[in-house]
N, C-alpha and C positions, 0 to 999 in steps of 0.2 A: 492445534486442531485446524482442520481444513473446513472452510465454510463454502457452501454452494452459492451459485450466482443469485438465486432467488432470495436467499437469506441476506446476502450482502446488499442487494437492491432494496429490500425492506428496511434494513438498518439505516442505509443512507437516506431513504425517503423520510423515515421518522426523525432522523437527526436534522435534516433540512427543514422539517416542520417544528423544530424546537423540542422534540421529545427524544427520550432514550429508550431503546428496546430493552427487554429484560436480559440481564447478563446470564449466559449459560452456566450451568452448574460446573464447578471445578475451574472456572476462569475468574481471574481478578477483575473487578469492575473497572478500575483505573486503566489497566492495560487494554481491556476490551473496548472501552470508550475511545482510547487513543487510536486503536485500530480502525474504528468507525470513522473518525476524523480523517485518517489517512486515506481510507477508501473514498471518502467524499472528495478530498483534494485530487486524488488520481482521476476520479470520474469527471471532475471539473476540467482538468487539463486534457485528458485523452478521450473522454467520452465514457459512458456507462458500460459499454461492451468490454472495456479493458478489465472489468472486474470478473469476467469469466475466466475459468481455468483454461490455459492454452492446451491444445491437443498435442502439440509437440514442444520440445524444449527449444528455447531461443539460443542460438549459438552466438557468442560474442567473441570478437577477435581479441587478441592480446592487446592491441593498440586501443581498442574500445574500452577494455577493462582498465587499462592504465590511465586513460583519460578521466574516467570516473574517480579513480583513487587520487589522481593528481588534483582534481577539483576539491576533494575533501582536504588533502594536505595543504592546499592553497588557502584554506580558511572557510570554505562553504560548509554548511552543516551536512552531516552524513544523511540525515533524514531528507533534506531538500534535494540533494543530489539523487537519492534513491527514488523519490517521487517523480522527479523529472525524467529519470531513466526508466521508470515503470517497473522497478524491482523492489524487493523487500530490503529495508535498510541493513538487516543482518548480513546480507551478501557483501556489503562493503567493509565489514569488520576485518 
């Protein structure tokens, strides 16, 4: 499910105030809350505007992709590397 910027912004603000937004129908609560924590971490690192959907796809070089995978293979967690790179952790699988 894709979430719009306003929805993400509201979720992050509630989370930062110690509250959880209502989980959308058809979505598991645990996974939804993990996603909100990830949005909050990304916003802390890169700023709140990074939660907006990009208007164009970001092109990554082969070397750039390799360096991300190498960091995971070297022992960094897949999730932390993805957050630092500003991508979804599933892209590193």
